PDB file with one MODEL, atoms N, CA, C and O in Angstrom:
MODEL        1
ATOM      1  N   MET A   1      -0.760 -16.887   2.816  1.00  0.00           N
ATOM      2  CA  MET A   1       0.366 -15.993   2.584  1.00  0.00           C
ATOM      3  C   MET A   1       0.367 -15.419   1.233  1.00  0.00           C
ATOM      4  O   MET A   1       0.159 -16.140   0.257  1.00  0.00           O
ATOM      5  N   SER A   2       0.590 -14.160   1.124  1.00  0.00           N
ATOM      6  CA  SER A   2       0.592 -13.521  -0.240  1.00  0.00           C
ATOM      7  C   SER A   2       1.923 -13.701  -0.943  1.00  0.00           C
ATOM      8  O   SER A   2       2.939 -13.869  -0.268  1.00  0.00           O
ATOM      9  N   ASP A   3       1.963 -13.676  -2.210  1.00  0.00           N
ATOM     10  CA  ASP A   3       3.256 -13.772  -2.905  1.00  0.00           C
ATOM     11  C   ASP A   3       3.758 -12.379  -3.203  1.00  0.00           C
ATOM     12  O   ASP A   3       4.746 -12.229  -3.921  1.00  0.00           O
ATOM     13  N   ARG A   4       3.142 -11.401  -2.700  1.00  0.00           N
ATOM     14  CA  ARG A   4       3.610  -9.953  -2.880  1.00  0.00           C
ATOM     15  C   ARG A   4       4.671  -9.598  -1.908  1.00  0.00           C
ATOM     16  O   ARG A   4       4.519  -9.879  -0.719  1.00  0.00           O
ATOM     17  N   ALA A   5       5.737  -8.997  -2.338  1.00  0.00           N
ATOM     18  CA  ALA A   5       6.828  -8.625  -1.516  1.00  0.00           C
ATOM     19  C   ALA A   5       6.316  -7.501  -0.478  1.00  0.00           C
ATOM     20  O   ALA A   5       5.490  -6.643  -0.789  1.00  0.00           O
ATOM     21  N   ILE A   6       6.864  -7.606   0.693  1.00  0.00           N
ATOM     22  CA  ILE A   6       6.507  -6.532   1.636  1.00  0.00           C
ATOM     23  C   ILE A   6       7.416  -5.321   1.475  1.00  0.00           C
ATOM     24  O   ILE A   6       8.636  -5.471   1.537  1.00  0.00           O
ATOM     25  N   VAL A   7       6.885  -4.172   1.277  1.00  0.00           N
ATOM     26  CA  VAL A   7       7.649  -2.999   1.051  1.00  0.00           C
ATOM     27  C   VAL A   7       8.212  -2.598   2.454  1.00  0.00           C
ATOM     28  O   VAL A   7       7.507  -2.552   3.462  1.00  0.00           O
ATOM     29  N   ARG A   8       9.542  -2.315   2.425  1.00  0.00           N
ATOM     30  CA  ARG A   8      10.260  -1.974   3.702  1.00  0.00           C
ATOM     31  C   ARG A   8      10.026  -0.496   4.077  1.00  0.00           C
ATOM     32  O   ARG A   8      10.892   0.365   3.924  1.00  0.00           O
ATOM     33  N   GLU A   9       8.803  -0.263   4.576  1.00  0.00           N
ATOM     34  CA  GLU A   9       8.411   1.089   5.035  1.00  0.00           C
ATOM     35  C   GLU A   9       7.873   0.940   6.363  1.00  0.00           C
ATOM     36  O   GLU A   9       7.383  -0.136   6.707  1.00  0.00           O
ATOM     37  N   CYS A  10       7.929   2.023   7.210  1.00  0.00           N
ATOM     38  CA  CYS A  10       7.407   1.973   8.577  1.00  0.00           C
ATOM     39  C   CYS A  10       5.992   1.381   8.650  1.00  0.00           C
ATOM     40  O   CYS A  10       5.710   0.592   9.552  1.00  0.00           O
ATOM     41  N   ARG A  11       5.118   1.736   7.741  1.00  0.00           N
ATOM     42  CA  ARG A  11       3.716   1.261   7.820  1.00  0.00           C
ATOM     43  C   ARG A  11       3.600  -0.222   7.810  1.00  0.00           C
ATOM     44  O   ARG A  11       2.567  -0.763   8.204  1.00  0.00           O
ATOM     45  N   ASN A  12       4.625  -0.903   7.372  1.00  0.00           N
ATOM     46  CA  ASN A  12       4.662  -2.447   7.368  1.00  0.00           C
ATOM     47  C   ASN A  12       5.530  -3.007   8.447  1.00  0.00           C
ATOM     48  O   ASN A  12       5.899  -4.180   8.379  1.00  0.00           O
ATOM     49  N   CYS A  13       5.874  -2.231   9.441  1.00  0.00           N
ATOM     50  CA  CYS A  13       6.892  -2.652  10.471  1.00  0.00           C
ATOM     51  C   CYS A  13       6.242  -2.893  11.788  1.00  0.00           C
ATOM     52  O   CYS A  13       5.353  -2.152  12.209  1.00  0.00           O
ATOM     53  N   ARG A  14       6.676  -3.909  12.427  1.00  0.00           N
ATOM     54  CA  ARG A  14       6.065  -4.330  13.770  1.00  0.00           C
ATOM     55  C   ARG A  14       6.318  -3.210  14.808  1.00  0.00           C
ATOM     56  O   ARG A  14       5.619  -3.193  15.821  1.00  0.00           O
ATOM     57  N   HIS A  15       7.229  -2.318  14.627  1.00  0.00           N
ATOM     58  CA  HIS A  15       7.522  -1.308  15.617  1.00  0.00           C
ATOM     59  C   HIS A  15       6.682  -0.019  15.454  1.00  0.00           C
ATOM     60  O   HIS A  15       6.742   0.901  16.270  1.00  0.00           O
ATOM     61  N   PHE A  16       5.875  -0.003  14.323  1.00  0.00           N
ATOM     62  CA  PHE A  16       5.129   1.193  13.985  1.00  0.00           C
ATOM     63  C   PHE A  16       3.720   1.171  14.363  1.00  0.00           C
ATOM     64  O   PHE A  16       3.063   0.179  14.045  1.00  0.00           O
ATOM     65  N   ARG A  17       3.172   2.117  14.991  1.00  0.00           N
ATOM     66  CA  ARG A  17       1.791   2.172  15.352  1.00  0.00           C
ATOM     67  C   ARG A  17       1.185   3.500  14.885  1.00  0.00           C
ATOM     68  O   ARG A  17       1.652   4.581  15.243  1.00  0.00           O
ATOM     69  N   ASN A  18       0.104   3.376  14.055  1.00  0.00           N
ATOM     70  CA  ASN A  18      -0.549   4.579  13.616  1.00  0.00           C
ATOM     71  C   ASN A  18      -2.013   4.496  13.685  1.00  0.00           C
ATOM     72  O   ASN A  18      -2.671   5.289  13.012  1.00  0.00           O
ATOM     73  N   ASP A  19      -2.619   3.588  14.455  1.00  0.00           N
ATOM     74  CA  ASP A  19      -4.071   3.621  14.508  1.00  0.00           C
ATOM     75  C   ASP A  19      -4.533   4.726  15.456  1.00  0.00           C
ATOM     76  O   ASP A  19      -3.914   5.015  16.479  1.00  0.00           O
ATOM     77  N   ALA A  20      -5.623   5.309  15.070  1.00  0.00           N
ATOM     78  CA  ALA A  20      -6.107   6.535  15.749  1.00  0.00           C
ATOM     79  C   ALA A  20      -6.378   6.358  17.214  1.00  0.00           C
ATOM     80  O   ALA A  20      -6.106   7.232  18.037  1.00  0.00           O
ATOM     81  N   ALA A  21      -6.940   5.162  17.528  1.00  0.00           N
ATOM     82  CA  ALA A  21      -7.252   5.043  18.983  1.00  0.00           C
ATOM     83  C   ALA A  21      -5.979   4.961  19.899  1.00  0.00           C
ATOM     84  O   ALA A  21      -5.930   5.489  21.010  1.00  0.00           O
ATOM     85  N   PHE A  22      -5.009   4.290  19.359  1.00  0.00           N
ATOM     86  CA  PHE A  22      -3.726   4.162  20.032  1.00  0.00           C
ATOM     87  C   PHE A  22      -3.162   5.540  20.237  1.00  0.00           C
ATOM     88  O   PHE A  22      -2.810   5.892  21.363  1.00  0.00           O
ATOM     89  N   LEU A  23      -3.061   6.345  19.180  1.00  0.00           N
ATOM     90  CA  LEU A  23      -2.468   7.689  19.246  1.00  0.00           C
ATOM     91  C   LEU A  23      -3.233   8.632  20.129  1.00  0.00           C
ATOM     92  O   LEU A  23      -2.640   9.433  20.853  1.00  0.00           O
ATOM     93  N   GLU A  24      -4.576   8.546  20.077  1.00  0.00           N
ATOM     94  CA  GLU A  24      -5.332   9.357  20.934  1.00  0.00           C
ATOM     95  C   GLU A  24      -5.201   9.020  22.437  1.00  0.00           C
ATOM     96  O   GLU A  24      -5.267   9.906  23.290  1.00  0.00           O
ATOM     97  N   GLN A  25      -5.013   7.708  22.741  1.00  0.00           N
ATOM     98  CA  GLN A  25      -4.702   7.327  24.157  1.00  0.00           C
ATOM     99  C   GLN A  25      -3.382   7.825  24.615  1.00  0.00           C
ATOM    100  O   GLN A  25      -3.230   8.304  25.739  1.00  0.00           O
ATOM    101  N   LEU A  26      -2.390   7.709  23.710  1.00  0.00           N
ATOM    102  CA  LEU A  26      -1.003   8.103  24.046  1.00  0.00           C
ATOM    103  C   LEU A  26      -0.881   9.585  24.218  1.00  0.00           C
ATOM    104  O   LEU A  26      -0.264  10.037  25.183  1.00  0.00           O
ATOM    105  N   PHE A  27      -1.462  10.394  23.292  1.00  0.00           N
ATOM    106  CA  PHE A  27      -1.255  11.846  23.262  1.00  0.00           C
ATOM    107  C   PHE A  27      -2.621  12.493  23.757  1.00  0.00           C
ATOM    108  O   PHE A  27      -3.470  12.867  22.948  1.00  0.00           O
ATOM    109  N   LYS A  28      -2.782  12.604  25.130  1.00  0.00           N
ATOM    110  CA  LYS A  28      -3.911  13.153  25.665  1.00  0.00           C
ATOM    111  C   LYS A  28      -4.159  14.532  25.175  1.00  0.00           C
ATOM    112  O   LYS A  28      -3.252  15.363  25.145  1.00  0.00           O
ATOM    113  N   GLY A  29      -5.387  14.794  24.785  1.00  0.00           N
ATOM    114  CA  GLY A  29      -5.748  16.208  24.307  1.00  0.00           C
ATOM    115  C   GLY A  29      -5.670  16.294  22.805  1.00  0.00           C
ATOM    116  O   GLY A  29      -6.041  17.307  22.211  1.00  0.00           O
ATOM    117  N   LEU A  30      -5.172  15.195  22.168  1.00  0.00           N
ATOM    118  CA  LEU A  30      -5.145  15.327  20.709  1.00  0.00           C
ATOM    119  C   LEU A  30      -6.534  15.388  20.023  1.00  0.00           C
ATOM    120  O   LEU A  30      -6.645  15.896  18.908  1.00  0.00           O
ATOM    121  N   THR A  31      -7.549  14.890  20.665  1.00  0.00           N
ATOM    122  CA  THR A  31      -8.926  15.038  20.143  1.00  0.00           C
ATOM    123  C   THR A  31      -9.441  16.477  20.145  1.00  0.00           C
ATOM    124  O   THR A  31     -10.399  16.810  19.447  1.00  0.00           O
ATOM    125  N   ALA A  32      -8.791  17.313  20.937  1.00  0.00           N
ATOM    126  CA  ALA A  32      -9.158  18.746  20.989  1.00  0.00           C
ATOM    127  C   ALA A  32      -8.899  19.441  19.635  1.00  0.00           C
ATOM    128  O   ALA A  32      -9.461  20.486  19.308  1.00  0.00           O
ATOM    129  N   LEU A  33      -8.013  18.785  18.882  1.00  0.00           N
ATOM    130  CA  LEU A  33      -7.727  19.351  17.624  1.00  0.00           C
ATOM    131  C   LEU A  33      -8.368  18.606  16.507  1.00  0.00           C
ATOM    132  O   LEU A  33      -7.978  18.761  15.350  1.00  0.00           O
ATOM    133  N   SER A  34      -9.350  17.794  16.824  1.00  0.00           N
ATOM    134  CA  SER A  34     -10.161  16.999  15.939  1.00  0.00           C
ATOM    135  C   SER A  34      -9.953  15.585  16.348  1.00  0.00           C
ATOM    136  O   SER A  34     -10.515  15.223  17.381  1.00  0.00           O
ATOM    137  N   SER A  35      -9.219  14.722  15.680  1.00  0.00           N
ATOM    138  CA  SER A  35      -8.917  13.336  16.117  1.00  0.00           C
ATOM    139  C   SER A  35      -7.673  12.905  15.422  1.00  0.00           C
ATOM    140  O   SER A  35      -7.167  13.553  14.505  1.00  0.00           O
ATOM    141  N   ALA A  36      -7.181  11.747  15.907  1.00  0.00           N
ATOM    142  CA  ALA A  36      -6.030  11.178  15.196  1.00  0.00           C
ATOM    143  C   ALA A  36      -6.393  10.573  13.899  1.00  0.00           C
ATOM    144  O   ALA A  36      -5.516  10.107  13.171  1.00  0.00           O
ATOM    145  N   ASP A  37      -7.705  10.555  13.557  1.00  0.00           N
ATOM    146  CA  ASP A  37      -8.169  10.001  12.325  1.00  0.00           C
ATOM    147  C   ASP A  37      -8.106  11.072  11.211  1.00  0.00           C
ATOM    148  O   ASP A  37      -8.455  10.780  10.067  1.00  0.00           O
ATOM    149  N   ALA A  38      -7.672  12.286  11.523  1.00  0.00           N
ATOM    150  CA  ALA A  38      -7.820  13.429  10.636  1.00  0.00           C
ATOM    151  C   ALA A  38      -6.873  13.186   9.371  1.00  0.00           C
ATOM    152  O   ALA A  38      -5.803  12.585   9.463  1.00  0.00           O
ATOM    153  N   SER A  39      -7.334  13.672   8.281  1.00  0.00           N
ATOM    154  CA  SER A  39      -6.562  13.580   7.054  1.00  0.00           C
ATOM    155  C   SER A  39      -5.143  14.239   7.055  1.00  0.00           C
ATOM    156  O   SER A  39      -4.240  13.896   6.292  1.00  0.00           O
ATOM    157  N   SER A  40      -5.051  15.207   7.981  1.00  0.00           N
ATOM    158  CA  SER A  40      -3.705  15.923   8.012  1.00  0.00           C
ATOM    159  C   SER A  40      -2.556  15.000   8.625  1.00  0.00           C
ATOM    160  O   SER A  40      -1.362  15.254   8.470  1.00  0.00           O
ATOM    161  N   ARG A  41      -3.030  13.926   9.323  1.00  0.00           N
ATOM    162  CA  ARG A  41      -2.044  13.007   9.886  1.00  0.00           C
ATOM    163  C   ARG A  41      -1.689  11.977   8.814  1.00  0.00           C
ATOM    164  O   ARG A  41      -0.629  11.355   8.878  1.00  0.00           O
ATOM    165  N   ALA A  42      -2.576  11.796   7.823  1.00  0.00           N
ATOM    166  CA  ALA A  42      -2.235  10.830   6.790  1.00  0.00           C
ATOM    167  C   ALA A  42      -1.898   9.394   7.316  1.00  0.00           C
ATOM    168  O   ALA A  42      -2.718   8.755   7.977  1.00  0.00           O
ATOM    169  N   ASP A  43      -0.661   8.915   6.998  1.00  0.00           N
ATOM    170  CA  ASP A  43      -0.247   7.665   7.444  1.00  0.00           C
ATOM    171  C   ASP A  43       0.854   7.819   8.506  1.00  0.00           C
ATOM    172  O   ASP A  43       1.578   6.860   8.772  1.00  0.00           O
ATOM    173  N   ASP A  44       0.990   8.969   9.099  1.00  0.00           N
ATOM    174  CA  ASP A  44       1.984   9.196  10.076  1.00  0.00           C
ATOM    175  C   ASP A  44       1.781   8.350  11.380  1.00  0.00           C
ATOM    176  O   ASP A  44       0.632   8.018  11.669  1.00  0.00           O
ATOM    177  N   GLY A  45       2.723   8.019  12.106  1.00  0.00           N
ATOM    178  CA  GLY A  45       2.551   7.258  13.359  1.00  0.00           C
ATOM    179  C   GLY A  45       3.728   7.288  14.135  1.00  0.00           C
ATOM    180  O   GLY A  45       4.676   8.023  13.859  1.00  0.00           O
ATOM    181  N   LEU A  46       3.701   6.421  15.211  1.00  0.00           N
ATOM    182  CA  LEU A  46       4.770   6.417  16.183  1.00  0.00           C
ATOM    183  C   LEU A  46       5.673   5.250  15.972  1.00  0.00           C
ATOM    184  O   LEU A  46       5.178   4.125  15.892  1.00  0.00           O
ATOM    185  N   CYS A  47       6.947   5.430  15.876  1.00  0.00           N
ATOM    186  CA  CYS A  47       7.807   4.285  15.869  1.00  0.00           C
ATOM    187  C   CYS A  47       8.256   3.934  17.360  1.00  0.00           C
ATOM    188  O   CYS A  47       8.989   4.695  17.992  1.00  0.00           O
ATOM    189  N   LEU A  48       7.812   2.834  17.837  1.00  0.00           N
ATOM    190  CA  LEU A  48       8.005   2.424  19.257  1.00  0.00           C
ATOM    191  C   LEU A  48       9.502   2.091  19.460  1.00  0.00           C
ATOM    192  O   LEU A  48       9.972   2.192  20.594  1.00  0.00           O
ATOM    193  N   ARG A  49      10.220   1.729  18.499  1.00  0.00           N
ATOM    194  CA  ARG A  49      11.632   1.375  18.582  1.00  0.00           C
ATOM    195  C   ARG A  49      12.479   2.671  18.807  1.00  0.00           C
ATOM    196  O   ARG A  49      13.342   2.737  19.682  1.00  0.00           O
ATOM    197  N   HIS A  50      12.164   3.730  17.930  1.00  0.00           N
ATOM    198  CA  HIS A  50      12.984   4.927  18.024  1.00  0.00           C
ATOM    199  C   HIS A  50      12.268   6.114  18.706  1.00  0.00           C
ATOM    200  O   HIS A  50      12.828   7.205  18.814  1.00  0.00           O
ATOM    201  N   GLU A  51      11.021   5.883  19.165  1.00  0.00           N
ATOM    202  CA  GLU A  51      10.278   6.874  19.824  1.00  0.00           C
ATOM    203  C   GLU A  51      10.156   8.189  19.023  1.00  0.00           C
ATOM    204  O   GLU A  51      10.390   9.281  19.539  1.00  0.00           O
ATOM    205  N   ARG A  52       9.792   8.038  17.781  1.00  0.00           N
ATOM    206  CA  ARG A  52       9.648   9.247  16.890  1.00  0.00           C
ATOM    207  C   ARG A  52       8.362   9.114  16.144  1.00  0.00           C
ATOM    208  O   ARG A  52       7.909   8.014  15.829  1.00  0.00           O
ATOM    209  N   ILE A  53       7.780  10.245  15.865  1.00  0.00           N
ATOM    210  CA  ILE A  53       6.584  10.294  14.894  1.00  0.00           C
ATOM    211  C   ILE A  53       7.221  10.318  13.486  1.00  0.00           C
ATOM    212  O   ILE A  53       8.137  11.097  13.218  1.00  0.00           O
ATOM    213  N   LEU A  54       6.753   9.514  12.668  1.00  0.00           N
ATOM    214  CA  LEU A  54       7.276   9.332  11.317  1.00  0.00           C
ATOM    215  C   LEU A  54       6.198   9.135  10.319  1.00  0.00           C
ATOM    216  O   LEU A  54       5.081   8.755  10.671  1.00  0.00           O
ATOM    217  N   SER A  55       6.511   9.389   9.041  1.00  0.00           N
ATOM    218  CA  SER A  55       5.589   9.051   7.987  1.00  0.00           C
ATOM    219  C   SER A  55       5.569   7.522   7.839  1.00  0.00           C
ATOM    220  O   SER A  55       6.559   6.844   8.115  1.00  0.00           O
ATOM    221  N   GLY A  56       4.477   7.025   7.419  1.00  0.00           N
ATOM    222  CA  GLY A  56       4.399   5.592   7.181  1.00  0.00           C
ATOM    223  C   GLY A  56       5.234   5.100   6.010  1.00  0.00           C
ATOM    224  O   GLY A  56       5.418   3.903   5.789  1.00  0.00           O
ATOM    225  N   HIS A  57       5.708   6.045   5.306  1.00  0.00           N
ATOM    226  CA  HIS A  57       6.608   5.737   4.074  1.00  0.00           C
ATOM    227  C   HIS A  57       8.059   5.835   4.389  1.00  0.00           C
ATOM    228  O   HIS A  57       8.892   5.601   3.514  1.00  0.00           O
ATOM    229  N   ALA A  58       8.423   6.192   5.674  1.00  0.00           N
ATOM    230  CA  ALA A  58       9.803   6.272   6.089  1.00  0.00           C
ATOM    231  C   ALA A  58      10.340   4.813   6.207  1.00  0.00           C
ATOM    232  O   ALA A  58       9.581   3.852   6.087  1.00  0.00           O
ATOM    233  N   SER A  59      11.620   4.686   6.435  1.00  0.00           N
ATOM    234  CA  SER A  59      12.189   3.359   6.606  1.00  0.00           C
ATOM    235  C   SER A  59      13.564   3.472   7.359  1.00  0.00           C
ATOM    236  O   SER A  59      14.224   4.511   7.355  1.00  0.00           O
ATOM    237  N   CYS A  60      13.921   2.389   7.966  1.00  0.00           N
ATOM    238  CA  CYS A  60      15.234   2.352   8.658  1.00  0.00           C
ATOM    239  C   CYS A  60      15.780   0.997   8.655  1.00  0.00           C
ATOM    240  O   CYS A  60      15.121   0.068   8.188  1.00  0.00           O
ATOM    241  N   ALA A  61      17.034   0.816   9.186  1.00  0.00           N
ATOM    242  CA  ALA A  61      17.697  -0.483   9.183  1.00  0.00           C
ATOM    243  C   ALA A  61      17.054  -1.435  10.182  1.00  0.00           C
ATOM    244  O   ALA A  61      17.252  -2.644  10.058  1.00  0.00           O
ATOM    245  N   ASP A  62      16.285  -0.950  11.182  1.00  0.00           N
ATOM    246  CA  ASP A  62      15.634  -1.779  12.143  1.00  0.00           C
ATOM    247  C   ASP A  62      14.219  -2.350  11.678  1.00  0.00           C
ATOM    248  O   ASP A  62      13.459  -2.855  12.505  1.00  0.00           O
ATOM    249  N   PHE A  63      13.905  -2.256  10.379  1.00  0.00           N
ATOM    250  CA  PHE A  63      12.669  -2.700   9.870  1.00  0.00           C
ATOM    251  C   PHE A  63      12.486  -4.114  10.193  1.00  0.00           C
ATOM    252  O   PHE A  63      13.390  -4.927   9.999  1.00  0.00           O
ATOM    253  N   SER A  64      11.235  -4.469  10.727  1.00  0.00           N
ATOM    254  CA  SER A  64      10.873  -5.823  11.013  1.00  0.00           C
ATOM    255  C   SER A  64       9.452  -6.063  10.535  1.00  0.00           C
ATOM    256  O   SER A  64       8.502  -5.532  11.112  1.00  0.00           O
ATOM    257  N   ALA A  65       9.308  -6.812   9.548  1.00  0.00           N
ATOM    258  CA  ALA A  65       7.959  -6.940   8.916  1.00  0.00           C
ATOM    259  C   ALA A  65       6.928  -7.406   9.886  1.00  0.00           C
ATOM    260  O   ALA A  65       7.205  -8.308  10.676  1.00  0.00           O
ATOM    261  N   VAL A  66       5.697  -6.814   9.871  1.00  0.00           N
ATOM    262  CA  VAL A  66       4.603  -7.362  10.622  1.00  0.00           C
ATOM    263  C   VAL A  66       3.913  -8.334   9.831  1.00  0.00           C
ATOM    264  O   VAL A  66       3.824  -8.194   8.611  1.00  0.00           O
ATOM    265  N   GLU A  67       3.397  -9.353  10.465  1.00  0.00           N
ATOM    266  CA  GLU A  67       2.604 -10.441   9.776  1.00  0.00           C
ATOM    267  C   GLU A  67       1.343  -9.863   9.194  1.00  0.00           C
ATOM    268  O   GLU A  67       0.678  -9.068   9.858  1.00  0.00           O
ATOM    269  N   ALA A  68       0.985 -10.229   7.983  1.00  0.00           N
ATOM    270  CA  ALA A  68      -0.238  -9.763   7.330  1.00  0.00           C
ATOM    271  C   ALA A  68      -1.483  -9.925   8.194  1.00  0.00           C
ATOM    272  O   ALA A  68      -2.317  -9.022   8.267  1.00  0.00           O
ATOM    273  N   ALA A  69      -1.602 -11.044   8.829  1.00  0.00           N
ATOM    274  CA  ALA A  69      -2.812 -11.361   9.612  1.00  0.00           C
ATOM    275  C   ALA A  69      -2.890 -10.383  10.762  1.00  0.00           C
ATOM    276  O   ALA A  69      -3.997  -9.985  11.125  1.00  0.00           O
ATOM    277  N   ALA A  70      -1.787  -9.970  11.358  1.00  0.00           N
ATOM    278  CA  ALA A  70      -1.753  -8.998  12.421  1.00  0.00           C
ATOM    279  C   ALA A  70      -2.171  -7.636  12.048  1.00  0.00           C
ATOM    280  O   ALA A  70      -2.749  -6.917  12.862  1.00  0.00           O
ATOM    281  N   LYS A  71      -1.907  -7.262  10.876  1.00  0.00           N
ATOM    282  CA  LYS A  71      -2.286  -5.947  10.305  1.00  0.00           C
ATOM    283  C   LYS A  71      -3.839  -5.831  10.092  1.00  0.00           C
ATOM    284  O   LYS A  71      -4.407  -4.742  10.172  1.00  0.00           O
ATOM    285  N   VAL A  72      -4.463  -6.944   9.832  1.00  0.00           N
ATOM    286  CA  VAL A  72      -5.841  -6.964   9.631  1.00  0.00           C
ATOM    287  C   VAL A  72      -6.614  -6.646  10.905  1.00  0.00           C
ATOM    288  O   VAL A  72      -7.666  -6.009  10.855  1.00  0.00           O
ATOM    289  N   ALA A  73      -6.112  -7.071  12.000  1.00  0.00           N
ATOM    290  CA  ALA A  73      -6.842  -6.927  13.282  1.00  0.00           C
ATOM    291  C   ALA A  73      -6.978  -5.554  13.687  1.00  0.00           C
ATOM    292  O   ALA A  73      -7.562  -5.274  14.733  1.00  0.00           O
TER     293      ALA A  73
ENDMDL
END
């Protein structure tokens, strides 16, 4: 366990998904525009709790930290 504090941002929340494979599966046809790995997407992703596309730097009151080990997978 790290002694670093977890920043309360979407990118560190268990409700947030921004891996390219997940987004490409969810949004059929996204690869026609290149891929979900594109730099234009940066760290944007989907909040599964609020069903919104958000920046990984966004935050809300429903933040729930994801375990560090789970983020590595």
